[in-house]
N, C-alpha and C positions, 0 to 999 in steps of 0.2 A: 494489858490483856483486853481492856475495854476499848482501847484505841484500835487494835487490830480487828476486833469484832465489828466496830463501827465502819472501818474501811471495807471489810468484806460485804457488808450490807449495802454500802453505797456503790460498789463496783458494778453489780448487775444493772443498777439504775442508770449509771453513766453510759453503759453500753447501749441500753434501750434508748436513751436520749440521742446518742450519736446516730443510731439507726433511723430514728424518726427524722432527724435533720437531713441525713443523707437521702432518705426516701422523698422528703419534701423538695429537696434540691433537684433530685432526679425527675420528679413530676413536673416541676417548673421548667426544667430544661426540655422535657418532652413536649410540654405545651407550647413553649417558645418555638421549637423546631416545627411543630405541626402548623402553628400560625404562620411561620416563615414560609413553609411549603405551600400553604393555601394562598397566601398573598402573592407569591411569585407565580404560581400557576394562573391565578386570576389576571395578573399583569401580563403574562405571556399570551393568554387567550385574547385579551384586549389588543395587544400589540399586533397579533397575527389574525385579527378578525377579518381583514380584507381577503385572506386566503381561505376559501372553503376547504374543508378537510373531511376525510372519511371518519366514521365513528370510531372512537378508541376508548379503551379502558382508562379510567381516571388515574390508576396507579401503574398498570403494566403497559399502557400505551398500545401501539400497534405491534404487539409481540409476535416476532417470527412471521410477519405477513408481507414483507417488502417484495420479495421475488414472486410470491404467489399471486399478489394482486396488483403489481406494478403496471401491467398492461391495462388492467381495468381502470386504474386510477389515472393513467395517461389519457384515456378517452373521456373520463368524467370531469377532470379538473384541467383547465386550459394550459397553464404554464407551470404551476408549482403548487405545492400544498405542504402544510406543517406535518412532519412525520414525528410522532411522539414515541420516543424510545422507552421512557418510563417516567412516572411522576411529573416533575417539572423539567425534565431533560427533553428538549425538542430541537429539531433541526429543520430548516426549510429545504425540501427536496425539489430541485429544479430540473426541468427537462425541456425548456424552451430555449432556442438558440439565441434570441435577443437578450434574455436574462443571463445566459452564459457569457455572452460577449461582455456585458457590464461587469460580471464578477471577475473573469479572467483578465480584464484590463485594469483592475484596481489592485491596490496593495492589500496585504493581509498576511496571515501566518498559515503555513501548511507544511507538507512534507518537503524539506529542503528549501523552504521559502522563508524569507525574512523581509523586514522593512528597512528603509533608509540606506545610508552609505555602506553599511556592512554587507548588505545583499549585493550591491553593485560591485564591491571589491571582490567578493567571492565569485560572482559571475564572470568578471573580467579575468580572474585568475584561471578559471576552469574551462573557459570557452576553447582555448587551443587544444585541449584534450579531445575534443569532439570535432576537430577540423576535418574537412573532407579528405585532405591529403593523408592524414594519419589513418583513415579508415581503409584505404586501399590495401595496405599490407595485411590487414586483418582478414581479408578474404581467404588468403592461403592458410592462415591459422585456423579459421573456421573449417576449411576443408580437411585439415589434419584431424580436428576433433570429430568431424563426421565420419572419417575413415575408421577411427578407433571405435566409434559406436557401431558401425556396420560390421567390423570384425567381431565384436561381441555378439551381434545378432547371428553371425554365421555359426557360432558355437551353440546357439539356441534354436537353430533352424528345425530341429526335430520335434519341437513342441507343437501341440495343436493350435494354441493361441499364445499371444505375447502382449502383455501390457507395456506399451512403449513410454508411458508418461515418466516413469522413473529414469529410463534410459535417456530420454530427451532432456529431462531436467539436468542430469549429470553432464550431458553434452553441452548444453547452453551455459551451465556454470563453468565448465572447463574452458569454454571459449572466452567468457568474460574475465576469468582469472588470468588467462594468458594475455589478453589484449589490454585490459585496464590496469591489471596489477603486476604485469611483467612476470607472471609465475612461470617457473621453469619446469615443474612437474606435470603429470597427467592426472587431473582430478578424477577422471572416470575410472582409473585403475587403483585408486587409493581406497583403503577399507573405510576410513573414517568419513569419507565423503557422503556415504549413504546415511549415516547418522546425522550429518549436517543437514541434508535435504529433509530428513524426517523432522528434525528440530524446527526448521523453517516452516514446514507445513503445520506443525503443532502450534507454533506462535501465531500464524495467521488465523487458525481456527479459534484459539483461546482469546485472541484480541477481540474478535467480533462477538464471541460468546460473552465475554465480560461486559462489553459495551451495551449489550441488550439485557443484562441481568442487574436489577436494582440492588440486590443484596451483595453484589461483588464490587461495589464502587469504593468501599473503604479498603485501603491498602492492607491494614492489619488483619481485617476479617478475611480478605482474599488470600493472604499468605497461608492462612490456616486451612483453607479448603484444598481438596485434591487437585482442582484446576490450578490453584495458585502454586502448589508445589511442582506440578508439571511445567508450569510457565517458568519458574525459576530454573529448573533443570534445563529446559530448552534454551533459555537465555544464556546459561553458562556454556552449553555446547556451541552455540552460535558465536559467542564472544571468543571462546578459545580458538575456534577455527580461524576467525578473521585476525585475531591477535598473532597467531602463528604465522600467517601469510605476511602480515605487515612486518613482523619481527624478522622474518627471513629476508625480506627486501631491504630492510634497514641494514642488516649485516652485509648484504651484497654491495650496498652503496659505500661501505667502508673500504672496499677494495678499489685500488687506483685504476685497475683495468676496467672495471665496471663503470667507474666515474667517467673514464675517457669515452666509453661508448655512449654514455648519456650526453656528454658535451657535443658529440658529433651528430646527435639526432636533431633534426629540424623541429620536430614536434615530440614532446614527451608524453608518456602514458599518464593516465589519470593519477595513479598512486605516486608516481615519480614527481609530479607537479606538487603534490601536497607535501611530500617528504623533503623536497629541495627548497620549498618556500618557507618563509618565517610565518607559520600559521599557528593558531591556538590548538590546544588538544581537542577542542570541540570538533574541528574539521578533520583531524586525524582519525577520530572515531566515526565520522560520517560515512567513510567508504563502506561500512558494513551494509548500508542501505542498497548499494549498487548490486552486489551479488545476490542479495535477498530478493529485491524487487525486479532487478534488471533481467533476470533469467525467466521470469514468469511469462512475459509477453511472447517471446519467440517459442517457448515451450508450449504454452497454451495454444498458440496459433498453429504450430506444426501438427500437433496431435488432435486438434479440436474438430476439424471438419473432414469427413471421410473423402470427399472429392479432392480436397487439397492434399490430403495424405497420399492418395493414389497418384495424383499428378506429380507431387514432389518426389515420390519414390522413383518414378520413371525418369524424371529429370536428373536426379542424383546419380542414378546408375549410368546416365550418359555423361554427366559433367564432372563428377567427383574425381575420377582418375586424373583429369587434367584441368582442374578448376582454376580459372583465372577471372579477373574482373569482366572480361568479355562474355563469360558464361551467364552473368546476370542478365545481360540483354537478350540472351537466347531463351530465357525462362518465361515464355509468353503467358502460360496460365497463371503465373504467380501474381501479376498485378490485379487480376480479377478475383482469384480465389482467396488470396491473403487478406485484402481489405474486406472482402465479403464475410470471411470468417470472423474478423475482428468486429464487424458491425453486428452480426447476429448474436454472437456470444463474446462480448468484450471481456478480456481477462481482468480488467479493472472495471468493476461495475459502477464505481462512483469515485469522485475526488472531493475533498472537503477543504474549506477555507474558514478560518476564524477572522472575522472582520477586524481590522486594526484600528480604524477610525469610524466615527459615526457616519461620515459621508460615504464610507465604503458600502454600507448596507441601506442608505437612505432611499435607494430606488426600490427596495423591497418593502420597507415600512418606515415611516418617520420615527417610530418609537423603538426601533431595533438598536440595542446598545452596542458599544464596542465589545468584541469577543463573541458576538452571536455566531452560531455555527450555520454555515450554508453549505449544502451538499449538492454537487452537480451530478445528476444521475446519467451516466453514459449509456447504460442499458435502456433507460426510459427514453432518452433522446433518439437512440437508434431504432426504437420501436414506436416512435411518435407518428401516428397517421397524418397529423397536420403538417409534418415536415416531409415525410417520405410517402409517395403514393401507395406503395405496397410494402410496408416495412418488414413483413415476414419472409419475403423472397430473397432479399439481400443481393439483388443484381444491379444496384444503382451505379456501380462502377463500370458497367458496360457502356454507358452513355457519357462521353467526355463532357458534353455540354451541361449535363445534370451535375456532374462532379464539380465543375467550375462554378456553377450557380450556387451550390449548396456547400461551399468550402467550409464554412464555420460549422455547419450541421454535422460534418463528418469528423467528430472528435473521437479518436481511438485511444489517445493517451494525452496527458498534459505535458 
């Protein structure tokens, strides 16, 4: 009886001791992380001291200020400046053509980019999928997709106004799926396509939202938030759509008749190259990037500029019923309005590289380590008054000599 009484008296004391030890360890860990944060921030400030920067909050950085102040920053800071996302997370934002030449000409990691022999093997394998000869038949496929979109518009002609972004998104996705993925159906008429487009839009928004939120950097914490749950749901929808398309094509290639058609082709489609080659699962999953990102440029370009939309509408009414490659040469407003639209409002505002070696970023700062994030601001470059005489007009493509002189400065996509 005395032994049990003694155990009960010691039990609360042992719990109190464990709580004290846990609290002490938590405090030490917090102090260690704080010291680590301060030391890294001080090191980054010293490493990037050669670049003047607009004032930023020590913890929240330049929160939600990039597009609001980019034009002001381009005028104030000559070539680049450190853009603080939060805390010790910083990237060097570049909008000078000479800096961009150096970055794009060096190795590093980025979207679909690798280093070493693996990258050259992948590039050698996929280059035939984008050969000029294989693009010619795609003109007729594009015309068919445009006709489907116009037929849908005919049914909605009684409306006072029509938001065309969703329709153009489906049309560009339909074209990409038929050309690159050898898809047999019509994406624009499938019900689940709209949910896929919505999922891609949600993923784009959530990605940039998370990148700018210091409290969402931990994966476990992010999964518990509403944005994290929406992100998981959108990822599931996007994966299911792409897996379904790839699975259907795999099943078609099991048919001898379909294989015979493949053998007779001089150039294979993008997905057929991957499925017929002995490649890793990493590359089989990479095609998801093409329908997600590949449709954004033509979609944003077509619907973005009112002058371009009006000119394109007139040209399509003329050419679509009998669209051939020769129609492209007849579309005279397109070479002016299309690049002009991309310049004023580039669909990809920036592209990023993670430097693979110390020498990759040595021209920026001698203390920049491997893995340092460098962002090329396409929007900032196209609105840089030191590069373009009048960047807000967007008529630089009217002068062929200026286009030839500023070839590197005209970066619409990587």
